[in-house]
N, C-alpha and C positions, 0 to 999 in steps of 0.2 A: 519349074513347078513351084508354086507357093509353099512356104514352110508350114503355114496354117491356111486351110481352106474351109470356109463355112458357106454353105449354099442352101438358102431357103429353110433355115433352121426353125423348128417349131417345138414348143413344149407347153403342155397344160398341166394344171394341178386341180385335183378335186378336193375342195375344202368343205367342212361341215358348217352349218348355220343353225342358230337357235335364237329364240326370242329372249329378251332380257329378263332378269329376275328369277326367283325360285320356281315360279310356275313355268317359265320358259325352259328352265333346266330340266324339270320333271317331264315336260312334254317332249323335250329333246331325247330323253332316254327311251321313250315309247315310240316316237315317230321321228326318225332322223331325216334331216334335210341337207342337201348338198348343192353346191354350185360349182361350176367349172371356171377357173381363172386361167386366162391365156397369158403365160409368162413371156413366151417368145412367139412372134408371128411373122415368119418369113425373113429372119435375119440372114444377111449375106455379106461377107467381106473376105478379103485375102490379105495375108501378112507375109512379106518376103523374108528370107533368111537374113538375120542381122538387123531387122527393123525394130524400132521402139515405138509402140502404138499406145496412145492414151485412149481408154475406153470408159466414157463417162455418161452419166445420166442421173436423174433424180432417184430417190428411194423407190423400189418397186418397179424400176424400168426394165429389169432383166439382166443386169450386169453380172451379178453373182451366179445366176442360173447359167449364163453363157460360160463363165469360168469353170463351173462344176462339170459342164458337158465336155469342155475342152480338156479338162484334166482327167476325165474318165469316171467321175463320181456319179454322174447322172446319165441316163440313156435318153436321147431326144425322141419325141413322138414322130418326127418327120424331118426330112431334109438330109443333107449330106455334110459330114464333118471328117476332115482328114488333117492329122497333125504329123508332119514329116512322113506322109504317105500311109499312116496308120489310122485305123478306126479306134479312137480313144477308149471306147467302152468294150468293144469286142476283143481288143488286143491289149487289155489293161496291164498285164504283167510286163510286156516289152515297153509299153508306153510310159509307165511311171518311172522306168529306169532312165529315160531320156528327158524328163521334165523336172523342174523344180517349182514348188508351189508355196506361197506365203499368204496365209489368211491373217489379216491384222489382228483379229480378235480371237484367234485360236492358236494353239501351240502344237508343234510337232515334236517338241522336246519333252522330256519327262520331268514333271513338276518337282519331284523330290530328289532327283539326281543332279550331281554337278554337271555343268555344261559340257565339260570335256568327256565325261562318261556317256552323255547322250550322243555326242558326236561319234564315239566309238561304236555305239549300238547301231547308229545309222550306217556306218561303214559296213557292219556285218549284214544288215538288212539289204543294202544295195550291192553287196558282194564286191566291194571296191578293193583292188589290189593294195596290200598294206603300204608298199613304198609310194605308190601314186597317192594314196590317201594322206600319208604324212606330208607330202609335198603340198597338196591342195589345202589341207587343214592349216598348215603353218602360214601359207600365203594369205588365206582368208582371215586368220586370227590377226595377222599383222595389219592387213588393209582395214579391217573393221575394229581395230583396237580392242580386242577381246582378251588380251593377255591376263588381265587382273580378274577375270570372271570365270576362267576355265574350271576352277576348283569350287565355285559357289553353286549351291542348288539353284535351279531356275526360279523357284518361288521367292528367292531373296534378291533377284535382279530388279533394277528399275525398268520402267516400260521401254525406255530407249535402249538399255543394255539388252533386254530380252529381244527386241525387234532386230537388233544387229546380229544377235545369236541365231535368230530364226532365219535370217537371210543367209548366214554362213551355212546353217544346216541344210538349206534348200540347194546349196551349190556344192556340197561336199563330193557328190558323185559326178561333178562336171557336166550338168545337163546342157542340152543345146537350146532349150526354151525355158523361160522363167515367167510364171504367172504370179503377179503381185496384186493382191486384193486389199486395198487400204493399208499399205505398208507404213504410212506415217501417222496413222490415226492416234491421237492422244499424245504425240511426242512433243517435247519442247523444241525450241528453235535449233539449238546445236545438234540434237539428235536427228532432226529432219534433214539438216544440211549434210550430215554424215551419211545418212541412208541415200539421199539423192546423189551424192558424189560417188558412192560405190556403185549404184545402179548404172550411172552414166559410164563409169569405167568398165564395168562388166560388159556393157553393150558395145562400147567402142573398141576396147582392147581385146576382149575375148570373142567378140562377134556373137554374143548371146542374144537371141531373139527375145524381146520382152513385151508382154502385154500387161499394161498397168491400169487398174481401176482405182479411182480415188474420188473423194469429194473435195480434196485440197487442190484448188486450181493452180496454186503455185507449183505443185508437183508436175502438173501438165505443162505449164509454161517453161519450167526448168529442164524437163526431160524429153517430152514427146516431140518427134518430128511431124507426127500426124495424129489427128484425133477423130474418133468416131463418137458421135452423140447418139444415145439410144433412149427411146421413150415409148411407153405403151407397148413394149416388146418389139419395136420396129427401129430400124436405122433411120435416124432423122438427118444426119449429116456425116460425111466422110471426107475430110480435107485437111490440109496443113492448118496449124493453129492460126497463123496470120490470115489465111484465106477465110477462115470462119469468122474472124474478127471483122474483116472487110465486108463479108456477106451480111453480118448482123448489124454492124454499126458503121456508118459512114463517118461519124464524127471523130475529130481529133481534139486533143486538149492542149491549150496554150497557157503556160504559167508565167505571169509577168510580175517581176519585183520592181516596184516604183521607188524613186528616190525618196528619202525621208521627208522632204518638204513638199513633195508632189501631191496634188489632189487627184484621187482615183476617179476615172470617168464613171458616170452612172450606168452608161451602156456603151457598147462598141458596135458600130455597123459591121454586119457580116458575122457576128458571133453572139453567143448567149452567155451571160454571166452565170457561172456555176457556183462560185463562192468567193467571199472576201475574208481576208485574215490579215489585219494590220495593213501593211503596204503591199500585200500580195493579192493579185486578182487572178482567178482561175476562169478561163473562158473555154467553152465548147464551140467547135465550128465544123462545118462541112467543107473539106478541101476542094470538092467539086464545084461548090458555089463560090467559095472565097479561098483562093490559093494561099497557103501559109506565108510565102514571101510578101504578098500584098498586105495581108493582115498585120504582119510584124512591122512592115514599113509604115503602115497607117498609124499604129500605136506609137512607135518610136519617133515618128515625125511630129506628133502632137503632144507628147508627154516626156517628162524626164524619167528615163528608165535605167535601172541598174543591171537587170538580167532578164532574159526571155528564154524559155525552153519549151520544146515540144514534147508531149507525152502521148502515148496510146492509152486508151481507156483500159482500166483494170480487167483482167481476164474474168474475174468473178462477175463483173457487170455484163460482159459479153455473153457468158453462159446463162446468166439469169434472164437476160432479154430473149435469148434463143429459146429457153424453156417456155417463156410466156408466149412467144410467137407461135409455138407448136402445141400449146395447151398441155405442157408436160411438166408442170410445177411439182415440187416435192409433195409426196403423199403424206 
């Protein structure tokens, strides 16, 4: 049985509308207008125990709505949702005891309390055995390098420190499932690497099932074994990251460093010149049309070359093209 099962999930919102300006505001007070927005329209997927899934899409695609339904915050209008055999909304009390949730722009810790005191409050809220709590807290503090911030109020933490503390807080009760909504938003590079490393370890060593939503495609490439792309409230793709890359873009990239005294070719048969920088030429090519060994041999045979390396196209380019193909650009 899947750890998370979503079948034909639907959710709509009723939002108010008014004309612009003061006259529109006054008219809106007397005669309210509303329209229905379809946030989710038949979303279906399953997640196995111990899997790490990337759940991505442009703004307004339905990512956060899905996370809120899975965590029991929202009730869906239709469809079926089961998380570890439970209905998240109908069985909220038992459900929240077995999940951890991190929203990148919201805190579950207390702004004016030291981090350590906030952890203790969460221990009491989740009714965690004191001995088990101390063992888990000490392990999380060491892994996330939180020793120096336990006595600091949350409001004094840097964004990177706060996010690491939020992840620890979400795991203090040892949940089976972790929902991460933009966990690296606004973080500097070292903090992003620390968060990614911990999420990877939690998934591999603890067997924690992870559903990750993010706009940072480097998070997806570094962590996710599988990715679901959502747009207009529908699942547009569900596949391994490399399979998505192959589906969207057949091209590969060849980077050629020519010798200092070599003349760079104006064009190369079987490839398109992407860019030039000094003695470096970047070429895009379709390996189905021009096999990489043949292209490399052609260049090396005709020119003085110092280095040649193959690269895949950046994941951001893959996702941007996929959005464009499906008319799902950022709102």
